[in-house]
N, C-alpha and C positions, 0 to 999 in steps of 0.2 A: 577494408573501407566499404565495399559493397558486397552484399550477399551473392551467392551463386545464382539464386533466383533472379535478383536484380540484374546481374550481368547477362543472364540469358534473355531477359526481356529487352534490355538495351541492344544486345547484338541482333536480336530477331526483328525489332521494330524501329530502332532509333539510329543506330550507327550508319555512317555513310557506306554505300556499297558501289561497286563498279558495275559496268554494263552486264556482267555475267552473274550479278547477285552476290558477289564475294565481298565480305566485310573488309573495308580498307582503312578503318580508323579504330583506335582503342577507346575504351570508355573515358579514360582521362583526356584523350585528345578531343573527344566530343565536347566535354565540359570546358576545355580550354578554348575551343572554337566558339562556343556560345558566349563565354565570359569576354573574350576579346571583341567579338562583334558588338555586344551590348555596351561595353565600356567605351567603345570608339565614338559613341554619340556625344560624349562630353566635349569632343573637339569643337563642335559647333557653338559651344558656350565658353570658349576661350581657354580651355584647359590644355596644359602642355603635355608632352609625351610622358614625362615622369609621373604626373598625376594620373594620367590615363592608365599607365601600367600598374600603378598602385591600386587603382580601382578595379582593374581586370583581375588582379590577384585576390582582392576581397570577394568579388563575385565568384571566382573559381573556388575559393575555399568554402564559401557559404553553400555552394551546391555540392561539392565533393564531400563535405562534412554532413551532408543531408539535412542541413538546418532549414533550407529553403529550396523549393523547386518551382520553376516556371511551368506554364502549361505545355502540353506535348508539342504543338507546332513550333514553339520556340526552341525546344531541344532538338527537334528534327531538322529545322530549316535555317536557323541562324547561321550566317556565314556560308550558306550554300546558295546555288543559283536561284532556287525558288524564292527564298527569303520571306515567306509569308508566316508570321509569328503569332497570329491571333487565333483563338479557339472559337470565339462567339461572334455571330453576325445576326442581324435582323434585317430582313428585306420586306418592302411593302408590296402588297398585292392589290393593284388597282382594278376597278370594275370596267375594264375594256379588254378585248382580246389582245391588243398590242401590249398593254401594260402587263397582263398575265404572262405572256410569253417572253417579254423582256425580262421579267423577274425570274422565269424559269431558266433563261440563259445565264443570268447573273448567279443563280444558285449553283448551276453546274460548274461555273468558274470557281466559286467559293469551295465547293466540295473537292474539286480537283486540287485546290491548294492546301487542303487539309483542315478546313474549317467546318463548323456545323452551323445550320441556319434555322432561324425562327421566323414564322409567318403568322400574321393574323389574316384569316380569310373573311373577316367580318365586313369588309367593304363590298364583297361580291353580292349581287342581288340574289334573292332566293330562287330556288328551283321552281320553274313554271311561270315566272314573271316574264312579261313581254319586253323584248329589246327593241326600242323604237327605231333605232338606226337601221335595223335589218328586218324587222317584223318577225324575227325568230323568237324562240322561247329559251330563257336562260336555263342552264343545266345545274346551277347551284354550286356552293363551295365544295361539297364532298366529291363531286365529280372531278373538279380541278385538283383536289388533293390527290386523287388517284393518278392524275397526269404527272404531278410533281413526284409522287412516289415512284412511278415507273422511270422517270428521268434520273432520280437518285440511284436507282438500281443499276442503271447503265453506266454510271460514273464510278470507276474504280480509282481509289486514291493510292496507287502505287504499293498496295499491300501493307500500308502502315496505319491509315485511318480511313474508315468508311464513312460516306456521307450520312449524316443524321439530321433530323428535322424536328422542330416543334411546330405543330399545327394548333392554332387557337381560334376559337369562335366565341363571340359575346353571347351571354345568356339570353339577350333580348333579340337575337337574330331569328328570323322566321324559320330557318332550317335547323334550329338547335336540336330538335329531337332526332333528326337524321344524323347529325354530327355525334351525338352522345353514343349512338349505336354503331358508328361506322367501323369500329374495330372489334365488333362482337366476335368475328372470326379472326383469330390471331394471325392468320396468313394474309389478311387484307391490310393495305396501307402500312406495311410492316417496316418501313423506313421512317416512320413518324412516331414520336410521342405526341399525345394530344391532351389538351387541357381546355376546360371551359373557363372563359373570362367572366367571373361572377361579380356583380355589382352590389353595392350596399343596398340599393333599392330592392333588388331581388331578395336578399337575405332578410330584409325587413318584412317583405311579403310572405316569406317562408315562416317567419316567427308569428305573424298575425293570421296565417292561413288564408291569404288573399290571392286574387289573380294578379298577374302582371302583364304589361303590354309587350307585344312583339313589334319591332320597328323595321320597316323596309329601309335598307342601307342606302339605296340609290336616291330616295326622295324624303326620307325622314318621317313618312306617314305611318300611323298605327294600322297594322294589317290584321291584328288579332290579339287574343289574350290566351294565357295558359294558367292553370292552377300552379302556383309556385311550389307548393309542397309536393304535388305529383311529379313535377319536373325534378325537384331535388331528390326525391326517392328514386327516380329513374337514373340519375347520376350515381347515387349510392349503389344501386343494384349493379350497374355496369362496372363500377370500381370493385365491388365485391367479387364480381364474376371473373375479371381478369386484370384488375389494376388500372384500367383506363376507362374514362378520362380522369386525369388529375384535375385539380381546381387551382385557379389563380385568382386571388382577390384583387381585381384590376384597379379598383378605387384606392385600395391601400397602397398599391404600387405607385399610383400617380400622386398620392399625398406626399410621397418622398421623391418625386421627380425633381431633380435639382435645376432643370432648365425647362420649365413649363412654357416659356415663350417660344421654344423651338417646336413644340407639339406634345401630344400625349403619348405615353407608353402604350403600345398595342400588343407587344409580344415579348417573348424571352428567347434565350438560347435553348437548345434541345433538352437540357436537364433542369431548366426553370430557374436557375440562380442568377441570371443576368438579364434584367429588364433593359431594353435598349430602344432608342428611337429608330425609325426607318433609316437604313444605310449606315448605322453605327456598328462598330466592331469594338471588342474589348479583349485585352490580354489579361490573363489571370496568373496567379502564383500563390503558393501555399507554404506556410511556416510549419515546421515539424515540432509540435508542442511536446512530444515525448522527450525531446532533447532540452527542454526548458524547465527541467526539474533539478533542484539542488538539494544537497543533504548536509546537515550540520548536527553533530552530536546524535546521529542515528535518526534524526527527524527530517523527513523530506518535505519540501515546499516548492511552489512555483518560483522559478528564477525570473523575476520581472525585469531585472537589469539586462540579462541576456536577451530576453524577448524584445525589449525596447531597442536594443542595438540591431537585432535582425530586422525589425520593422523598418527602421530608417534606411538600411541598406536595400531592403526589398522594394520600398517605394521608389528609391532612386533607380533601381534596376528596371522596374516596370514602366516608369516614365520614359526611360531611354528606349525601351522596346518600341514605343509609339513612333519615335523618330527614325529608327533604322528599319522599321517594318516595310515590306513591299506588299501593299494592299492589292487585292485582285481587281479593283475598279477605282478609277479616279474619284468618283463620287463618294466611295467608302473612305478613301484617304482624306478627302476634304471634310466629311461629316465627322469622322472619328477625331481628327485633330482640332475640331471646333470645341469639343468638350473634354478631350483627353481623359476619358474614363479608364481607370484601372480597377482590378479586382483582387485585392490581397486577402487571402483567407488562411485556413488552417487545415492540418491533418494531424493524426496522432493524438487526438483528444482522448480517445478510449485508452490508449497506452499511457498517457499522462495520469489518468485517473487510477489505473492499476498501480502505477508507481507510488501514487499518493495514498493508496489504500482506500479509495473512495468508490462506492458502487455507482454505476451509471444512472441507475434509477433512484436517485436520492436528492434531497434538498442541497446537500453539499456539492453535488455535481452541477446542479442548476446554478448555484452561486459561483462555482469555478468558471462555468461557461460565461456568465455575465462579466466577471472580473477580467478574464482573459480577453474577451472581445471588446470590452470597454477600453482596455489599454491599447489594443491593436488599432481601434478606430481613432482614439485621441492622439496617439503617437503617430499614426499614419497621416492624419490631417496635419499634425505639426510638421512632419517631414515634407508633406506636400506644400505647406506654406513656406518652408525654407527654400524649396526649389522655386517657388513663385517669386520670392525676393531676388533670386539670382537669374531666373529665366523668363519670368513674366507669368501672369495668370492665364488660364485657358481663354481662347478668343471669345467665347460666349459668356464670359464671366459677368459682364455688366448687368445683363438682364436675368441673371440666375439668382437663386436664393442666397448664394454667397455674396453676390454683388449688392443685394439689398441689405445684407448684414455688414457689408464692408469688410468681409473676411477674405483677404487676398490668398487664394489657394490655386495650386497648379492643376489639380485634377477634379473634375466635377463629381466623381465618385472615387472612393479609395478602397472600400472593403466589399468582398463577396465570399461566400462559402460554397465551394464547388465540391463535387463528389470525389475528386482526385483518384479515380480508379487505378490508373497505371502509374502515375508519379508517386503514389504512396507505396507501391510495390518497390519502385526504385529506391525510395528512402527507407524501406523496411518499417513502415508505419501504418497504423490503422487509417482507414479512409475517411477524409473530411471530418464531420462531427458525428459520424456513425459509431455505434457500438461495434465490438468485434462480432463477427458472424459465427465463428467457431474457435475453440481453443485446441482442438486436435482433429485431424482428418486424415484419411487414407488417400494417397496420391498414386495413380497408376504410372509406372515407369516401364522401361523396356522389357520385352519378352514376358509380359504378363505379370511381372513382379509388382508388389505394392510396397510403398514406403509410408510409414507413419510419420506425419509432420505435426509437431507439438509446439505450443506457445512457450517460449523460453521463460517468461516471467511466471507462468503457472508451474512449470517444471521446477523452477528454483523455489517457489513457495511450498510446493508439495514435499520437496526434499527437506526444506527447513522444518516442516512439521513431521518428517519421518514417515510419510505415507506414500511416497512415490514408488511406482512400479510400472513396467511396460504394459502389464495386463490392465492396470487402472487407466492408463492413457488410451489403450485400445477401446476400453469400455466408454470413455468420454467421447472418443471418435464415433463409436457406434450409436450412442444415445444422442449426440449432438449438443449436450449440455451437462453441466455439473450438478444442476439444481436438485436432482433426486438421488444422488449417490451419497448415501449416508456415511460411507467410510471416510469421506472428505470432511474435514472440520467445517463447522457452520460458518466460521469467519471467512474462510476461503470461498465457500459457495456464495456468501453474501456479496463479496467484492467481484468475483470473476463471473459476472453475468454476461450472457450473450444476447444477440438481437431478439431471439424468441422468448427469452426469460423476462423481457421488459414489456410492461403493459403499454398499449398505445398512448395512454395519458402521459407517461414519462417520455416517450419518444417526442411527443408534441411539446411538452414543457421544455425539454432541452433545445428543441428547434426554436421555440419562442425566446428562450434566454439568449441564444446567439443572434436572433433576428433583431433584438432590441438595440444592438450596437453594430448592425451591418447596414451599410449604405444601400446595397443592392438587395439581394435575397439569399436564401439558404436552401441548398439542395439537400433534401432529407427524405428518406423512405420510412414510412410508418409501417412496421412489420406486424402482421397478424398471423396467428396460427390458422391452419386450415379449417378448424372448427368455428372460427369467428362468425358471428351473425351479421346481417346487414345493419341491424340496429347499432352494433358496436362500431361499424364503419361510419355510420351517421353521426354518432357521438364524437368520433375523432374529428370529422370535418367541422362540426359545430364548435368544438374546443379550439381548433386551429384558427377559426374566424374570431372567436372571442379573445384569444391571446395575441391577436394581431400578427399572425404569420402572413406572409405575402402569397403563400400558396402551399399546397401539400400534395404528396403522392402516397397512396397506400398500396400495399402488396400483401395479399393473403397467400400464405405458403401453399405452393402446388397449384395455384389457380391458372398459371400460364405454362405449365410444364408440357402440355400436349395440346393437340388441336382441339378446339372447342367443338363439341358434338352438337349438331342441330337437332332440335326436337320438333316433332310434328304429331299428327294424329297417330295413335298407336295402331299398329297393324298386327293382325293375328298371324303368327308364324305358320307358313305352309308346311305340311308334313313332308319329310324327305322321302321320295319314292324308293321302293325296294330295288336293288340293283338287278338288272337283267343278266341272267347267266351268260358268261362269255363276253360281256360288254364292259369296258373299262370306264368308270364314272369318276371324273375328277372330284376330289374332296372340296367342300365349300370354301369360299374365300374366308379366311379368319377375320374376326372383328378387329384384332389388333395386329399390326405389322410395324416393322421398323426397318430403316434402310438409308439409302443415300442416292444422290443424283450426280451423274457425271456429264460434263459437257464435252462432246467429241466433235472434232472437225471432220466433215464429210465433203464431198466434191462440190455440193451446192449450198454450203453454209454450215450451220451448227446443228447438231442433234443432241438433245438432252435426254439422257437415259436414266430412268429411276429403277432401281432394283430393291425390292423389299423382301423381308424374310419374317418367319415366325418361329416358334419353338421347334418346328420340324425341318426348317431349312428355308432356302429361297423358294418363294411361292408366287411371285408376280413380277412382271416387267411392264413399265409404261414408257412411251416415247412421246416427245414433242419436238417440232422443228423450230429453228430460229427464223429470223426475218428473211434469210436467204432463200427460203422456199423448200426445195427437196420434194420428196414423195411421201407426204404425211400419212396418206391412207395406207400405203404399202408398209411403212414402218410400224404403224399402229396395228395393222393386221398381223404382222410378224410377232409383235410383242404380245398380242392377245393369244395367239396360238402357242407361243412359248410358255405363257402363264398357265394355260390349260394343261399343257404337257407336263409341266413341273408338278402341278397339283394332282395329276393323274398317276404320278409315280414313275414316269418314264425316266430313264437314266439321264442325268445332267450331261454326262460325257457324250451320250448319243445325240442329244439336242445340239450341243455345241459343235459336234462334228459336222452336222448338217448346215450350220450357219457360217462357220469359219471359212474364210477364203473366197466366199462369193464375191464376184467382182462387178463393179458398176463403172461404166465408161467415164462418167463425170468425176469419179474419184480417182481412178487409176491414172487419169491424164494429169493429175496434179501431184508432183513429186513432194515427198516429205511428209505426207499424211500418214497417220498411224494405222488407218483402216482402209479397206478396199471397197466397202459398201456399207449401207445401213445395217443389214444382217450381221456383217462381220463386226461392226462397231458394237452391236448388242452382245455378241458372243464375247468380245474382249472385255466389256464392262461386267458381264456375269462372272467371268473368270476372276477378275480383280476383286469384285465385291464378295465373291464366294470366300476368298481368302481373308479379306478384311473383316467382313461381318462375322465370320467364324472365329477369327483370332481376337477381335476387339469387342465382341459381344454387341455389335451394332453401333459402336461409337466410331463413326467414320468421318474423315475430312472430305468435304465436297471439293473435288478437283477443279481448279480454275484453269483458264487458258494459260499455258506455260509461256509467259513472257518474263524477261529478266527482272523487271520491276515488281513482279508479283511473287518472286521467290524469296524465301527467307535465306539466312546464311547457310543453313544445312541443305539447301537445294530444294526443299519442299515448298509447294505453293502455299501461300498464306490464305487461309479460309476466312470468309466474312460472316458466316451465320452460325448460330447455335444449331446443334443437332439433337434429335430426340432419340434416346437410348432405349434398350429393352425394358428399363424400369419405368418408361413413359415419362421421364423427366428430361429437362434441357441440360445438355452437357457441352463442355468446351470442345470445339472442333480441333483445337491444337493439342490439348493434353488429355482430354477425356474426362476431366473433373466436373462434378456438378457445378452449375453456375449459380450465382446469387444475384439478387436484385438490389440495385442502389440507384437512387436518383432517376428512376424511370428506365434504367438500362440494365442489361444482364452483363455481369463482369466475372472474370476468373483471376485467380492469383498468378496465373502465368502471363498476364498482360492482355489477354483477349477481352474485348468489350464490344457490345452491340446495342445500339439504341433503337427503340421502336418496337 
């Protein structure tokens, strides 16, 4: 029923665990828990026990057959004490210190409950403007984004989902240039995806080559102008450089705002597919299109009858989620139930195309996207109207676009297309509306062994044509594509295209086809090869606007795999002096190192120890202390001396012998700590990293503080961040595999994901 990979993901991140981190429910029990909890909502609408049990069985079968999956918080929390079932939240950021820090507190509660948050910082006055109430000077949106980023870093979500944010700023905000460059360094504001809210007025100025006005948000005054084309080029350059910022066409979003009387759309959830009003939440779910294919007389086609049936059950499921959900704040509960938005989307689109023999980059695929999404939207609204006849319309219906049309509907929005990073792994389906990233890849397993993982449909097709071999699959894995392997028949290469075989134009055309029949928005990454030019990125953004996408994100291969290097005035290299006889001179610090950071408990707080290596071995150590204090100068001095000694060729064992066992009174007074002092902690980390960096080639899991809630079922701490390997690329901290980018996030087939 479920693949081993799916079961591993479920056991590691979804199944209930006891206080010691031991899994205490089966996969089937998890789905029964969810189905029972969601079906129970029908009792409030007069349904009896028999009807509710029948509905529970329907929901259970729909999920265990992988026809439909709700968003991750629903799978994790339904029927459990936390009970928070929504993935998407938008919180307002007002222009006062109390408003800002109230929102910061609310965001922490949302993150703690497993949700992601979107913010518009457009209401905050620009940097340098005078605050009349205090006579002080405003620090601007970017400075407060850094505060929100730090708070997100501090909130750990029980090892299952890490806080993720969307930060948005209007194009006409006076601080827009600072915002565009605020993530020039990939290590800055790294718990945020960022997007510029672009207006029609700005795009018209770009087209005409005109200047546009900057508006002070606190009083609406025009405080300056900028050349629209120059600003647009700056956005393009930043996106080309590392994929951020994305763009959101905010006027297009508001044209489809179903409840304009309640206010304007300001922001979206972290991956950009769910526009929401302030304090709204939305729960999402996705239909597996790969299972909606039928075959008759050897000809495959889309099974619209089955798809229709799943849509109706899924809308019922998602509407019930609204009623049984435990929202993190009363105002979110009230606001969400006022509009009752749901987001039904898809996954497995690329798989469906393969079954139909249709290339992703084709007119046939574009038509299939429109046909499928048109049916999901029309049948979804029909199902919502049926619920309205039984349960009533959403409370804000009268002043909504549906009230004006006299269309009695239960949910203000019905459809959304999310990236489905982890739930598509559970369903063994391709993610969202994305193409497949690869058809074969090598996966690291235990003891340094490697496992070749291949797409079943490709293997079947190659065998059908009589050209399958393990050597051929290894070549596909090595090259990352079939496109240039002439031994493979052209018909197979034409259909089995992967993300980097597809031109940006086709990525956008497919996104636009889905957007045409999606109430909310579509999460989609426009993939570029590393060789792509800024002009090509610009053309993609212009096409997305022309085809009425609500937003778009680009990613140029390799552009975020390692730390961005800062450039400055070139300096002439100083000649290395000749060594003095009898004097040991440390070798220079290498330009490229890789390693990991460990958090160690010491007597006066936390000590963060970073150990890096290069091709010759461990070559440097850094330390920093947490808020608890400690002796930062002493530990830094120790780390510097250790680094010099390592690069001078002094025996590592001799260095460790001098550090191990040094005792500090503040540490030894506290029982249960793993180390006796800062030097002892440094020695212990070097020993650990020496083994791990040597055996794993630099792909190391950052060790978190060992609390039961942060442990996976295998007892290992769950890591939260990608790591940079010796190949200078981002790898999964859990399994070591190369990460891929979807919807503004980095994801892995093992279930790990990280936004920002």
